C-alpha positions as CSV (number, residue, x, y, z in Angstrom):
1,M,40.8,-6.7,17.8
2,V,38.1,-6.4,20.5
3,L,35.7,-9.4,20.7
4,S,32.2,-8.4,21.7
5,N,30.3,-10.6,24.2
6,Y,26.8,-10.7,22.9
7,S,25.3,-11.3,26.3
8,T,26.5,-7.9,27.5
9,E,24.9,-6.0,24.6
10,D,21.5,-4.3,24.9
11,K,18.6,-6.2,23.4
12,V,15.9,-4.3,21.5
13,L,12.7,-5.4,19.8
14,L,12.4,-5.3,16.0
15,A,8.9,-4.6,14.7
16,V,7.5,-4.6,11.2
17,D,4.7,-2.2,10.4
18,C,2.7,-2.4,7.2
19,I,1.0,0.5,5.5
20,I,-1.6,-1.3,3.4
21,F,-3.1,0.8,0.6
22,G,-6.1,-0.2,-1.4
23,F,-8.3,1.4,-4.1
24,D,-12.1,1.0,-4.3
25,K,-12.5,2.4,-7.8
26,E,-12.9,5.9,-6.4
27,K,-10.7,6.6,-3.5
28,L,-7.3,5.5,-2.2
29,K,-7.7,3.9,1.2
30,I,-5.6,2.6,4.1
31,L,-6.3,-0.5,6.3
32,L,-6.0,0.3,10.0
33,V,-6.5,-1.8,13.1
34,Q,-7.9,-0.7,16.5
35,R,-5.6,-1.7,19.3
36,D,-6.9,-4.0,21.9
37,F,-4.1,-3.7,24.4
38,E,-2.1,-1.0,26.2
39,P,-0.5,1.4,25.6
40,E,-3.0,3.4,23.4
41,K,-5.7,0.8,23.7
42,G,-8.7,1.6,21.6
43,K,-6.8,3.9,19.2
44,W,-6.1,3.3,15.6
45,S,-2.8,1.9,14.4
46,L,-1.0,0.5,11.4
47,I,-1.0,-3.3,11.2
48,G,2.3,-4.8,12.4
49,G,4.1,-7.5,14.4
50,F,7.5,-8.5,15.6
51,L,10.3,-10.2,13.7
52,T,10.9,-13.8,14.8
53,K,14.3,-15.5,15.0
54,E,13.4,-17.8,12.0
55,E,12.6,-15.1,9.4
56,N,14.0,-12.1,7.6
57,L,12.2,-8.8,7.3
58,D,10.5,-9.5,4.0
59,E,9.2,-12.8,5.3
60,A,7.9,-11.1,8.5
61,A,6.1,-8.5,6.4
62,L,4.5,-11.2,4.1
63,R,3.4,-13.2,7.1
64,I,1.7,-10.1,8.7
65,L,0.1,-9.1,5.3
66,N,-1.2,-12.6,4.6
67,H,-2.6,-13.0,8.1
68,L,-4.7,-9.8,7.9
69,T,-5.6,-9.8,4.2
70,G,-5.8,-13.5,3.2
71,L,-3.6,-12.7,0.2
72,H,-0.3,-14.3,-0.7
73,D,0.9,-12.5,-3.9
74,I,1.2,-8.9,-2.5
75,Y,3.2,-6.1,-3.9
76,M,5.3,-4.5,-1.1
77,E,8.3,-2.3,-0.7
78,Q,10.4,-1.5,2.4
79,V,10.0,2.2,3.1
80,Y,12.1,3.3,6.1
81,S,13.4,2.4,9.6
82,F,12.2,4.3,12.6
83,S,14.4,4.2,15.6
84,K,13.8,7.1,17.9
85,V,14.5,5.9,21.5
86,N,11.1,6.7,22.9
87,R,9.0,6.0,19.9
88,D,7.2,3.1,21.7
89,P,6.5,3.8,25.4
90,A,6.1,0.1,26.2
91,E,9.6,-1.1,25.1
92,R,12.6,0.0,23.2
93,T,11.5,-0.9,19.7
94,I,12.9,-0.3,16.2
95,S,10.3,-0.5,13.4
96,V,10.9,-1.2,9.8
97,A,7.9,0.0,7.7
98,Y,6.7,-1.5,4.5
99,Y,3.9,-0.3,2.2
100,A,1.7,-2.8,0.3
101,L,-0.7,-2.4,-2.6
102,I,-3.8,-4.5,-2.8
103,D,-7.1,-4.5,-4.7
104,I,-9.7,-4.0,-2.0
105,A,-12.1,-6.3,-3.8
106,R,-9.7,-9.2,-3.3
107,H,-9.4,-8.6,0.5
108,D,-10.8,-11.5,2.5
109,K,-13.9,-9.8,4.0
110,E,-14.3,-12.5,6.6
111,L,-11.1,-11.2,8.2
112,L,-12.7,-7.8,8.6
113,K,-15.6,-9.4,10.6
114,H,-13.3,-11.2,13.0
115,N,-10.6,-8.5,13.5
116,P,-10.9,-4.8,14.7
117,M,-9.8,-3.6,11.2
118,Q,-11.3,-1.0,8.9
119,W,-10.6,0.6,5.5
120,F,-10.4,4.4,5.7
121,S,-10.2,7.0,2.9
122,L,-6.7,8.3,3.2
123,K,-8.0,11.8,3.6
124,D,-10.4,10.8,6.4
125,A,-8.1,8.5,8.3
126,P,-8.0,9.0,12.1
127,K,-4.9,10.1,13.9
128,L,-2.6,7.1,14.5
129,I,-0.5,6.0,17.5
130,F,3.2,6.6,18.1
131,D,5.0,7.7,14.9
132,H,2.6,5.8,12.5
133,N,1.3,9.0,10.8
134,H,5.0,9.8,9.9
135,M,5.2,6.3,8.5
136,V,2.2,6.9,6.3
137,E,3.7,10.2,5.1
138,K,6.9,8.4,4.1
139,A,5.0,5.7,2.4
140,M,2.9,8.1,0.4
141,A,6.0,10.1,-0.7
142,R,7.5,6.8,-1.9
143,L,4.3,5.8,-3.7
144,R,4.0,9.2,-5.5
145,R,7.6,9.0,-6.7
146,R,6.9,5.5,-8.0
147,A,3.8,6.7,-9.8
148,L,5.8,9.3,-11.6
149,S,8.5,6.9,-12.7
150,K,6.7,3.6,-13.2
151,P,3.2,2.5,-14.2
152,I,1.0,1.8,-11.2
153,G,-2.4,0.2,-11.0
154,F,-1.8,-3.5,-11.7
155,E,-1.8,-4.2,-7.9
156,L,-4.6,-1.8,-7.0
157,L,-7.2,-2.1,-9.7
158,P,-9.5,-5.0,-10.6
159,K,-8.5,-7.1,-13.6
160,K,-10.9,-5.1,-15.8
161,F,-11.2,-1.4,-15.2
162,T,-12.3,1.8,-16.9
163,M,-10.0,4.7,-18.0
164,R,-11.9,6.8,-15.5
165,Q,-11.0,4.4,-12.7
166,L,-7.4,4.5,-13.7
167,Q,-7.3,8.3,-13.8
168,K,-9.1,8.4,-10.4
169,L,-6.3,6.2,-9.0
170,Y,-3.6,8.5,-10.3
171,E,-5.4,11.6,-9.0
172,A,-5.7,10.0,-5.6
173,I,-2.0,9.1,-5.4
174,L,-0.7,12.4,-6.8
175,D,-3.4,14.4,-4.9
176,T,-4.1,16.5,-8.0
177,K,-6.7,16.8,-10.7
178,L,-5.5,15.6,-14.1
179,D,-6.6,16.6,-17.6
180,K,-8.6,13.7,-19.0
181,R,-7.3,14.1,-22.6
182,N,-3.7,14.4,-21.6
183,F,-4.0,11.4,-19.2
184,I,-5.5,9.2,-21.9
185,N,-2.9,10.2,-24.5
186,K,-0.1,9.5,-22.0
187,F,-1.4,6.0,-21.2
188,N,-2.0,5.2,-24.8
189,S,1.6,6.2,-25.6
190,L,2.8,3.6,-23.0
191,D,1.2,0.8,-25.0
192,I,0.4,-1.2,-21.9
193,L,-3.4,-1.3,-22.0
194,I,-5.7,-3.7,-23.8
195,K,-9.1,-2.3,-24.8
196,L,-11.8,-4.9,-24.4
197,D,-15.1,-5.3,-26.2
198,E,-16.9,-4.9,-22.9
199,K,-18.4,-2.0,-21.2
200,D,-19.0,-1.0,-17.6
201,M,-22.7,0.1,-17.6
202,S,-22.8,1.1,-13.9
203,S,-21.9,4.8,-14.4
204,S,-24.0,5.8,-17.5
205,K,-26.5,4.5,-20.1
206,K,-23.8,4.7,-22.7
207,G,-21.3,2.9,-20.6
208,A,-17.5,3.0,-20.5
209,Y,-15.1,0.6,-22.2
210,L,-13.2,-1.7,-20.0
211,F,-9.4,-2.2,-20.2
212,E,-6.9,-4.7,-19.0
213,F,-3.1,-4.3,-18.5
214,D,-0.9,-6.2,-20.9
215,E,1.1,-7.9,-18.1
216,E,4.2,-8.6,-20.2
217,K,4.4,-5.0,-21.5
218,Y,3.5,-3.7,-18.1
219,N,6.4,-5.5,-16.4
220,L,8.8,-4.4,-19.1
221,K,7.7,-0.8,-18.6
222,V,8.2,-1.2,-14.8
223,E,11.7,-2.4,-15.4
224,A,12.5,0.4,-17.9
225,G,10.7,3.2,-16.1
226,F,9.4,6.4,-17.6
227,N,8.8,10.1,-16.8
228,F,5.1,10.5,-16.1
229,K,4.5,14.2,-16.6
230,I,1.1,15.2,-17.7
């Protein structure tokens, strides 16, 4: 057996990059930061940082997400590892990408004032540095697969929402127009919504009924999964 001497091995940096998705009741958005250092100073980037010796990858991702959203209870999933040798021209760096889902209304707006961050509509987002666009593509593919196999919205929507807002969210994620009647019937069949005796009067004089997720039934459906074909 050959014993490896750690001191002779190459050292590489391990980064964590976070693809932060949010929904503003109409559009799926992504939170980006404008770099204030070289290389690529002034260009738009995903939000990230480096793993420290005292934490694991999930802990690093949560630290980064909390620092730049002000939130603690954030849904996130590890997406993929990016390890091309020259992906970061400054230093040999491997990046582990996570995507996170948050309700934009819950984002600490003071953080936006004091950091060079901005929410962009996913379709209007600027070109990103390095391989960050590829990371977003991977994250969106994962999010679409999840939307077709598990309910989604608890993390992205406000506590009370309209059926139109829920449909808009699915259309934004799946990038397709959905039939209203079929969509409503599908969600009614899941039995995870609670219809409230309240209306959102902002969209019309008649108003639209508000809904909440039944958290217990929602979580059971997430565990069991389903086939979301409309």
